[in-house]
N, C-alpha and C positions, 0 to 999 in steps of 0.2 A: 428265258435263254433257249429250252425244250421244246418250243412249242407246243405244249400240252395244250389238247382241245377243253378240259378242263380244270381249269386253274385254282377257280376257289375251292375244290376237293383237297388239292395239296395244302392249300393253306391253312384249311380247318385241321386237316390233318396235324400240321405245324403247331399250331395253337393248342390243339385239344389234349398231346401228349405232353405238354410242357408241366413238370412240376419243378417244385422249390427244390425237391432234390433227386441229385442225377441217378441217383439208383432207380427210382418211382419212375422218372423219365422213360428210361432202356426198358424197363418191363411195361410201362404203359405202350411204348411205341412196338416192344415185341408182342405184346397182345394185340396189336391195330393191325401189324403186318401178317401175321399169323391169320388172322379172322376174317383180314381182305380177301388172301391168297384161297382160304377154303370156300369162303363165300362165292368167290368169283369161278372157282370151279364145279362149286354146283348149280350156280346159276348157267356157266357155259353148257353145262353137260344138260341140263334140262330145259334151258328156253326154247334152242331149234328144233325141239320134240314138240311144243306145247304153243310155241308163238303165234300163230294164227288161228288157235282156239281160246276165244276170250271168256267162254264159258268155264273153261279149263284153268288158264294160267290164271285170272284173277283170283279165283277162290285158293289158288296155291299160295299168291303174295300173302293171302290174309292167314291163311296157314303155316307158312313159315313165320312170318311177323309176331303172330302168338306163339308159336313153339319159342321162338328168339326173346321173348319177354318173361315166358315161363322158369327159360334156362339162366336167363342173364339174372334174374331176381333173386335165384339163389346162391348167388355170392361168388362162387368156384368162376374164377375166369370169366366175369360180367364183361368186362368190357368186350374182350376178344367175339364173344357168342353175340353181343351187339355190331358189332364189325361185320361176321361173318353173316347174320342176319339182315343187314343193311346191305350188303354189297350183292346179295343171293339175290334180294327182290329187284334191285336196281338191273340188274344184266338179266335177269328174266323177264321183267318189262321190258328193256331195249330190245331184246329177241324178237319182239310181236314185228316190231319194225325192220329188223336187219334180215330177220327170216333162218340165214343160213347160218350154219355154223362157225365160219371162217371168219365174217364181220363181227358175230359176237364175242367170239374170241380174243378179238383184237381188241373189242371193247371191254373187255374183263380184264385184258393185260395192262391196257391204259390205267384202269383203278386202281391197277395194283401197282405201275410206276406213280401214280399221284402222290398215292400213300407214304410208297420208299422214298421220295422226293421230301413230301412233309415232315417224315418221322426223322429222316435224315440230318434236316436243316435243326430240327427241336434239339435232339440229339449232340450234334455241333457245339451249338449254342449253350445246353445247359453243360456240356464239358467243360466246357471255355468257364462259365460262372464256379461250375465245380473247384477248377483251378484256381480260379482268382480267390476263391472264399478259403484257402489254405494260407492266403497271405493278408488276409485282413481278419481284426475279431468280429465274432459273431454277434449280431444286434436281435438273432430272436426272430428270424423270418417266417413270416405266418406260412402255412402249410394250403399249398393250392391243390384241393383233391378234385377227385371228376365229378359229374354231374349229380351222380349220387350221393357221396359221402359228402357234399357242399350242400345238403338238404338235410343230413343226419342231424336227429334230436335226441338226445339222453333220455331214457326212461326205460319200464321195465319191458323186458324181451318178451314177445309173441310166442307162445308155443308153437313147436314146428309144423303142430297141424292145421293151426289157424293160419302160419303162414302159408302153407301148401296151396288152403283154401284161397287165401287172397293172391295170390300167384296165379293160380286158374282162372278167375275172375278177371284179372288186370291182362291175360293173355284173351281171353275172350272177347275182351273190349277193344283188344290191340288189333285181333283178326279183323272184325266187324269193322271197325273207322278204317283200317287199309283196304279193304274189299270195297269201302265208298268211296272212298278218295282214289283208288285204281279205275274203278268203274266209269267214276267221272270224268278223270283222265283222258279214259278212252274213248268214251262217248261222244266226250266235246272238244278231241284235242287238245288237251291243256296241256302247261308246262308246270313245273314246280313241284313236280311227284317226288324228286328224289327230298325236298324241303320237307314237304307234308312228312313222307315218310320217316326223316330222322325227327321231327317233333314228334310223332307220334310216340315214336319208340322211347324217345329221350325222355319226356314227362311221367313216364308208365318204370321206369327204372327208379327202385326204390330199395334204400337200405333196410337190412331186415330187423332194425326196431319200429321201421312205419311200415311195416307187412300186417297191418290191422284192419279189420271190417270197418274203415272209413274213408270217406271219398276225399276227406279235407287235403292229405299229403299230395296227393295227385291234383289236387284243383288249384293249391297253391304254387305248387309248380307251373302248371297250365298259366295262373294269371301273372308269377314273374317270367314267365319265358316272353309272354306277350308284353309286358310293360317293356323289359329290354329290348324287343324287337318294333316296338312303336317307336321308341326312342331313337333307335338306332336308324331305322330305314330312311326315317326325311333326312337325318341328317346326314347319311351318306348317298343318299339321290342327291341333295343339293349341293354336295361335294363335287361331286363327281364334273358338272361342268365348270365347276373354278378351276380344278387342276389342268383343263383346257390341252389333256393329253400329254402334258410334258410328264418326264419320270420320274424327276426330282419332286415337285409339288406333289406327285401322286404317293411317292415311298413315305414322303414325311405325312401327309396327312392319314396315310391307312395305319402309320406307327404311332401316332397319337390316338386314334380309332382305338386301335386293341391296347392301348396301354391305359385308357379310361376304364373302357370294361374291366382290364387283369385290375387296376387300383381297386375299383369298386368290389370285385370276388374276392380280393383279400381283406377286404374290410371289415363290416360290420355284419353278422351272419344274416340279418334281415335283408340284406342288399347283396349279398354273395352271390346268388343264383340268379338276381336280374342283372349283374355286373356280367357275369360269363353270357349270358342269352344277349346282352350288347353286344358283346366282343364278338360272339358267332354270327349275328344278322352283320354286325355292319360288315364284317370279312364276305359274308354273302351277298349284300348289295356293292360292295367297292370293290370286290376283285373282279377284273372284268378277264374274258375269254381270251379276246385278241390287246395286241400290245398297247397298254396302256390306252384301252378305249374308254369313251364317258357315255357310250351309249347306256340311257335308263330304262329300256325296256327290259332286257334280260334283269338287272336289278330289281326291277317291279315284279317279273315274275317268280323271284326267288324268294320275295318277298311274301307276296302273295301265297306261295306256299307253305310258307309256314305259318301265316294267317289260315290256310285253310284245312290245315292237318289240327291245330288249334281247335276249330270249329266243328269238325267232324267228329275228334274224337270228345268234344264235349256235348253234342249233340247224341251220342252213343251214351256215353255217362248221365244223360239227363233220362234216356227213355231207360236206361238199365235201372236207375234208382226208382223207376214208377214199377217195376216188377221185381221187386227183391225175392230174391230165393227162397224157397220154403224150404223146412228142414229136409224132405224128401232129395230135392234139388241136389241142396248140401250133400247128401248122404251119395250121388250119382258124383258129382266132382271130385269126390274123395277116393 
């Protein structure tokens, strides 16, 4: 209805902040809005200044992404840091095509509007269900957590020094992976940077109990994200021509796909993150920017961005594993 150019970002915002608790939904919504606003401001101020200098803005994208991972894994306002970093990188990269301040600011403002529309829908629906629960008995609803806490496992809490070292290593890996993706996107005029960026950052956000010198937690999230995407991508692309551009079938199919992902997300822990990734990938593929469009090209580019982000990060982690940090290098990171 608002004719927004990137409807998928609004849809993802509505899905990502939804929790079974109304209070948690509101808290998560506020963090997403505040993070997006701050990221948009940073991107708008920095982007036009360096947009035509790829040797400068590509490393800056990596630096922002690395800093985002380092701060987000600290636990405090993690979700806000993630959205701030993602938005800043998206705006700065877009500035190299827009060149001047005004169109860059307009692009950043649209990202803020997208997020506000999505979180408004989420908070509205969550509020309705919150009121409705007062009129019926509780039945032990499962808690819907964010991407980090979905994969949280119990165990001994690593020391602060160990956590800080692992956060630094994850930040470096994120920075290198984003530089690779941004460089390839810039050189070959590829699409899907936003999905690749979100993928790289999402799989590197870990709960404090998993900030240990092991690649297993990140690898598990990468594999589960890939599985969820591999199921959702083809399903979404196959359904697009079947709805034939009609609004009611389109909305019913979209609702069914998101419901399946949410059902898996709130089920068994082993499939929880897969379910979340299924829902996210389904939204990315199925939600088109034109009115009930069924064009599979945009869906394919978005899906390829998710896969490309996983592959880029996987390559970085593989190389990293061949050059494990020596004690002296650990001292430098400390």
